[in-house]
C-alpha positions, 0 to 999 in steps of 0.5 A: 336734376335727373337721376338717369344717365340713359333717358329712354324716350317713349319711341324707343320704350314703346319699341322695346315692348312692342314688336322688337319684344326685347324683354321676351325672356322676362316672361320665361319660366326659367327666368321667373323661377330663377329671379322672380319667384324667390324675390317674391317670396321675400317680399310676401314674407315681409308682408305689407304693400310694395311698389315695383319701379320700372316693373315692365309687363308686371311679371313680378305681381304674379307672385306676389300676395300683398298689395302691389303697385307697378310703375313703368314708362312704357304704355305698352309694358303697363297695357300688357300688364293690366291685360295679363294680371288684371285678376291680381291684387295689383294696379299699374301706372304709366310713370316715369321713375324721375317723375313719379314721386311728384306726378302720382298724387294719389293716383294709385289706390296705396299710399305707403309701401313697405318695400320699394322694388327697384327692377332691373333699372339701376345699373342701366338707367340711373347715374351711379352717382344718383342711385342711393339718392333715388332709392332714399327719396322713394323710400322717404315718400313712401315711408318704406322699411325695405329696399329691394334692388334686383339687377345686373350682377356687375351693380356696384352694391357698395354705396347701398351698403354704406346707406342701409343695412344688408339682410339678404343677397342672392345671386343666380344665372340663367342659361336662356339662349338669345340673351347677352351673358351679361344680363344672364347674372343678376342679384337680388339684394335685400336692404332694410332701412 
């Protein structure tokens, strides 16, 4: 059974992170200061290690002071993350989110993660009826106490609230030109098991 509603092929991912540079705005100063820095502050305050599922080019890692592991299905994105953030306390791996739990088998230097982050993938990639199950499978496997969902503002948070304790919610909007309006407004949801 798959968790995905939008199964991006390797070719699509390479196009998004390659010449098309679809996610350019994630590197912008405004985006980093509005979304990534506040999320990193929460992660650093929690402490312990963090797994960033759907890390893209690893921008979150630049603000993280705890052991960090980022995974993404795009080899191009992971190559960029490794080149840009090689001096951080971070590791990056190419894995598909629906296969990572079975495939990772110690391939990363951390075995358990205090916090699991799903960055911008729940609304776009994961089937609504599978979102909680996916989050719980990661938390159970890695003995995680905290779940952070950083996603589009329109993401339905009710299923998560009925399965986890919401301890913090941040909503914000960036005014970057050149990105669709729906991608400008996001939220950060912090849950405890």
